[in-house]
C-alpha positions, 0 to 999 in steps of 0.5 A: 582161230576167229574172233568172238563177239568180245574180240577174244580169239576163238579156240579150236578144240584139241582132242587128247588121246589117252592119259599120257596126252592128257597129263602132258597137256596139263603139265605144259599148260600156259593158260591160267586155270581157276577153281572157284568154291567155298573152300579149296578142298574139292580139288586139293592136290590137282595143282600138282598136276595142272600147271598155272592152277589156282584155287579161289575160295571164300574161306582160306583153310590155310590162313595164307599158307598155301601158295596157290589158294587165293581168298579175298581179305574182306569177307563180310558175313553173308548167309549164302544159300548155295555154292553158286551164290558164293561163286557169284560173290567171288566173281564180283569181288574187286579183290578177286578180279584184281587177282585174276587181272594180275595174272594176265589175259589168256584162255583161262578156265574157271571151274564154278559149281556146277558150271564150267566156263571159259575166260571168253564167258568171263570177258563177256559178263565182266567187261565193265568190271575191267573198266572199273564198273561194278556188275 
């Protein structure tokens, strides 16, 4: 593993062969995995298969009742034009950033519509956020 430009260790891809290896990989996963979206319905139930999975959504359909759904408390009315705008709002929200930071560093994966990106991407664009600077 070599370091990326942001000082985060680069990850060597691991290839999985078959459903049992894929299931075993996600059941023993130690890195945080996040789904960002307007609601958590898109991947509802995947948290039973993927260890350390969390939904980060703009709307909390369970009003705090689902243990793996995080939604910021302060949500001003904004007329979003797309799911991407909602995800960008969530990624910049200080409460969401604090939630992610509280779960520790790692090679977490963020599923944002329509892009799949790694924590290294997050660290690159949000380095200032962790130091208390808004982006």
